[in-house]
N, C-alpha and C positions, 0 to 999 in steps of 0.2 A: 504494499500500500504506500508505505513511504518513498520507496524507490522508483514507484512509477511501472513497475512491472506486473502488476496483479493482472489475473485472468477478466476476462469479461463479465462471466457468472461466477459469483463467489458464495461458498457455504459459509456462513458465520454464526457463531455462538451469540447468545442472547446479550452477555455481557459486553459484546464487543461493539454493539450499537454506540455505547455511551463514551467509549474510548476513541473510536475512529469516525464518530459522527456527533460530537458535543452539540452542534447547533443544527442539526437535521441536514446538512449540506455534503455529508460526507460519501454518501453514495447516490446512485440516480434516484430521482422520484419515480416510483414506480406507477404512481397514477398519472403519470405524463405518457404512458405506454398504453393507454385503453385501448388502441385499435390492434394491439397485438398480444395482449396480455389479459386474459378474463379474469377478473376479481370478483366477480358475482357469485363465484363457487364457495367465498370464503365469508364467513359471519366478520361483522364489525369487532366483536370481540376479540376473534382470533387475530385480525388485522391490527389491532391495538398494540400487540406484542411487538409488530414491527415498527412502529411510529416512534420517530424522534422530533420532539418540537413539532408534533403534528404533521410531520412529513413522512410518508411511506417509504422507508429505507429498505426493508426486507420483507418476507412473506414466510411465515412458520410452515415447515412441511407437515408438523404433526405437533400436537401438544402431549405433554406427559406430566406425570406426578409421581411422587414415591408412595409406595403401598407396601403392605405388609404381606409377605409370601411365605408360606409354611410347607414343610416337608411331611405330608400326610402320613407317610409310611412310619416315619419316626413317632409322629403324634400317636398314632394308632397303636403302635409297639408300647408306648409308655402309658397308654389307656387315658390320654389327655383331651379335652376339648380345645378348639381354637379360642383365643382370647377375644373377649368383646369390649373390654376396658382395660385401663391401664393396670388397676389393680389386679385383674385376672392375670394379666402378662407376669405381673411382679410374684403372684402366688405359684406360677408355673416353676420357678427357680428351683425350689426344694423338691418337688416331684422328679424333675430332669436330673438334678444334679445326684441324686440317690442312685442313678444309673450311669452317672458320669457324662452326661449329655447336658447340652444348653439348648433352651427352646428358642433363641433368637441370637442375632449378631447384627453389629453395625459395620462390618466390613474392615479393610485395612487403608492404611494410604494419608487421605488429607486430614482426617479427623472430623471431616465435614458430616458424615452420616451420623456420628454421635451428637452433634450439635443440632443437626437438622431435626433429630426425633425430639431434643429437648424444647426447641423453637414451637414445633407443633403443640406439645404438651403444654408449654406456658402460654401460647396463644388462646388456647382453650380455657385456660385457668383464669386469665387475666382480661382476655377480651382486647389486648394490646397487639398492634401489628410490631413484628421485630424490627422491620423497617418501614418507615412511615411512606406514604406516596410522594411525598415530596423529597425524599431521599436522607431523611433525618433518621436517628436512631428511635425505635419507639418503645424499646424496653429500657426500664430503669436499671440502676445497678444492683438492687434488690431481685429484679427479674432475672437477670443474669445469674445470679447467685442461686435461687432457686432452680433454675434450669439445671446449673452444673450439680447441684444437690441431687437431682433427679436422675441425671446420668449415672452419678456414684453409686445411687440406690439400686440401679439396675446391676453393677457390678457387683454390690455387696450381697445382693440376693441370687446371684449365680444365674442371673437371666442372661446375662451376655459374658464374654470372657474379658478380662482385662487387656489394655493395650499391650502390655508386656507378654501375655499369654499368646496372643495374635501375632505379633511380631516375633517370638521365638519359633512359632511353628513354620512359617513361611517369608518372612520379611513383609515386603509390598507385594508379594502375589496376590492378584484377586482371589476373593473368597471362593468362587467357583471353581477354581482350578486346586483348591487345597483339600488335603485328605479328610480333613473335619467335615467339610461339604459333602464331599463324594461318599463319605461313608456314613453321614446321616447323625455325625455327633453334634453338630450344629444345626438345627432344624427350622430355622427361620431368618429371612433377611429383609431388610428394608432397601426396596430397589426401585428404579424408575421403570414405568410399564414399557417403555421404549426399548429397555435393556434387558427385560427379565428372561428373555428366550435362552440366553446362554446358561443361566442357572437351572432353567427346566431342562433344557437337552442334556446337560451333564448328568443330572439325575436320572433321567430317562435310560441313558446308558448303562446306569447301576440298577435299573429295575425299581426305580422309586418314583413316587408321585408328588410333585409340586403343585400346590393349590393357594389361590388368592385368598388372604385373610380378611378380617373386616378392619375397617378404620377405627383404631381405638379412640376412646373418647372418656370422659370423666362427667361424673354427677355435677350439675350446674354448669356445665362448660358454657363459656361466653361466645364461642365462635367454633366454626368447623375445624380450624387450627391447621388443615391439610393445604398444601400448595398445588397450584397448576402453573405450568410454564411452557414454552415451546421447546419442544426437543432439540431442532437446530432450524435455520432460517436460510433462504437464498437471497442474494443481494445481487444488483448489477453495478459494476464500476461505474462510477460518474464520469470517468476518462475515456471510456469504450469509444472506439471510432465506429462501432456497428451497434447501436442501441436497438435498433428494430431487429435484427437478426437475434440478439441475446434476449430479447424479451420473447420472441417465438420460441427460442429453446427453453427458457424458463417456464412458458406455458405449457409446454409439450410434458415436461418433466412433473409440473404440478397438476395439470389437470386431464392429460390425454388419458383414455381408458386403457390404450395399448400400454403406456408407460406404468400405469397404475399396476397392472397385472403382473409385469416384469419385476417392477420392486416389490410388490407385494407388501408386508408389513414389516420390511427390513429397516425402514426408517419410522417405525411407530404407525399408529392408525391415521392415514392421511386427514389433514384438515380440510381439504378441497371436496365440497360435496359430489362433484364429478367423479374424483379419484374413489372416493368411498362408495358410490354406488356401483361402479366396476368391480370393486372387490367384492361387494356383496352378491353381483350377479355370478361371480367367479367362486362362490363359497369360502372366502377366505377371511370374511370378518368373524372369527371365532378365535378361542384359546386363550391364554392367560394374558398376552399383550392387549387384546381387545377388552378382555374383562376389567382390567387394570385401567386403561385409560377411561373406560365407562363408569367405574367407580369414582375416580377423581371428577370427572366432569358433572356426575350427579350429585356430588355431595356440598354442592355450593362452596366451591373451593375460594381460597385465598389466591390472588393473582401474585406470583412471586416477584420481588423486587428484581430489576437487573443488577442491582448491586450485591444481592446474596451470595452469588458464586463469583463475585470478583476475586483473582488470585492473592491479593493482599488480605482481603477479608477471610478467605479460606485459610491462610496461614495464622490468623489470630485464632480461630476456631481450634485449630489444630495445636497449638501451643497451649491453650487453655484446658483442653480434654486431657491432652498428655500429662500435663502438671498435675491435675486433679487425680488422673488414674495412677500415675507413678508415686503420688503422695509426696511431690516436691512443692506444694502450696496446696493450703486449704482452699476451699470453695469461695471462701470470702476474699482471700488475696488474689486468686484467680480472677473472679468477677471484676474487683477493682480495676486489674490491669488491661482486662479484655474492654471493658465500659470505656475507659480511656482510650485505649487504641482504637476502638469502633468509631468512638465520635470523631477523633482526628482525622481517620481515613476516609469517613464518608463526607466530611466537609472538605476534603481533598478531591473526591472523585465525583460527588453527586453536584453536578453542575445543571 
């Protein structure tokens, strides 16, 4: 982008719009391509994800959200029911640990799944948005402390493994490739609907069944808590020498029935109604990815802030979660540091 060598049609992540197009002029205005690109197949709610300062910079290929998925084979073996509330989940720790198993996991790597889980819980409990629509921090320092307390309670109840236990098994190897997942020792995961297929297929090869769980809640919840976001978006280079041809190509990828069947659900459930109808006719709108997408769409989800997955923000979550898990900081100390760093970071990136 900065060197002037970017392609005409670009695949972009949600948070890239604020980086590369802070004033809305970083990409071609797709509404100027109306003769070549059919936008009527997308709802305005979906298109809103691709708008920057009111300008349509990008179009989501699909929407997604993190849901909870469980290894039914292991749950049946333990004789446990799928949880419906956070309290239900906490109660499973004792039953599973008696057999050397865990009912849930928050995966390795960035620390983001661990904090994401706590965000959902605290949004339900307080009614506060973690990040407000104007890009300011919506959680108080006490909210953050409670979120970290909740994360630690999952470890203490042996619902999830500690950060050290995960790291010792396989470092940063994705959960679905580890023995703990493949052997059913870890029986649940928090994952994007658009990415759950790799977890499912890994278990199928072992003769095990993965199912969609409930969206957990708590008594007196103030909001749904759960998020929806675009899985990925397509944009057109504002400096392209062939805007019409780029728009025709993008329209084919997003809306053409032939392209829809070729792509299937590899990029999630299409946001385009034309592509979705083509998959429906081909009998491809089924399975866990579809079920998870529908679950999030139907739960009155919170629209995820584009700043939530900013790389600097994710590093802040990781440091806080690891500090609490390894015991190098109390939740109060980690929350104080996290709150200060989040406020400063949002002030610098949210324009």
